[in-house]
N, C-alpha and C positions, 0 to 999 in steps of 0.2 A: 484577247478572247477564251473564254473559257469553252470548248466543247463538252456538250452535253446528250448525256445517254436519255434513248423513253426507258420508265419507267417497265421496270418484266414480273407487271399483276395481276390479277383478276378481282381485287377491290376495288368497285366501281365505286367508292370513297373515297382512295388512295389516287386513281387515275384523276376520280374530281378533282379530287386539289393541288394535286403535278398541273393539271392543266390552267385551273384558277392562276396558276402563278409562269407559270411557261407560256411563247407564243408558236404553235406548230411550221411556222416557217423557220427559225431554227434551228426543226429537223426536219426538212425536204430531205436531207439526201439518207434520212436515215430511216421515213415510209414506203410503204409498199405496196399496191391494189389486194385488194381484200372483194371475194368473187364468191365467200357463202358466208351466210350469217357467224360473225367472232359469239353474237350473248343468243343464247333461248332460254326460250319464258319452257317452265315444265310443268308436263303435261296443258299445253298449248299446240295446237297448228293453227296455219291460217286457211279459208277457206274463201276463194273467191267468187263473185256474188253478182250474179248484172243483173242489174236495176236500168229502168224505162228512165228518159228525161227526167217527165213529170214525177214522179216516183223518189228520184230523188231528190230533186226540190222540197220537195214534201218532208223528206226526210232530214231535209239538213234545217226546214223551215223552226220544222217539232224541237228536235236534237237545239236549236239556236234557241227557242224559247224556255228551253229547260236548263241552257247553262253546259249540255252536256254537245261535246262532238260525238258527229253523226253514227260511226260505229261503237261508241258506247251508248246508243241509244239503241240501236239493233243490236246489241249482243246483251241487252238488258232486259226488249222485247221475244227473243232467244228466248234470251232463261227464264221470262214468265209463260211462254208454252208451253214449253218444256215442263214444266214445273205442274205445268194446268192438266197436260195431259198424262203424268206420273201422277196424279192425287186423283184421276181418273178412275188409274190402273187401278186402285186399291179396290 
């Protein structure tokens, strides 16, 4: 049996192609735990938002009715509100 090596690339496309044709269990001896993000989105940061149970349920219901995930809906609402506030500054 031939021993495979993990690819050394940052290309999402190359990695996706590799994993489409390989099984993770064949590389268990080469894997290591990573505690920090591997890929970072430039120009974005994560913000923690605490909501009540009823608020979360409402957001999830509205998002589902629009075919969105809750985070997508909240990003849209924040963008709309910020846009409106900026327009009021003019």
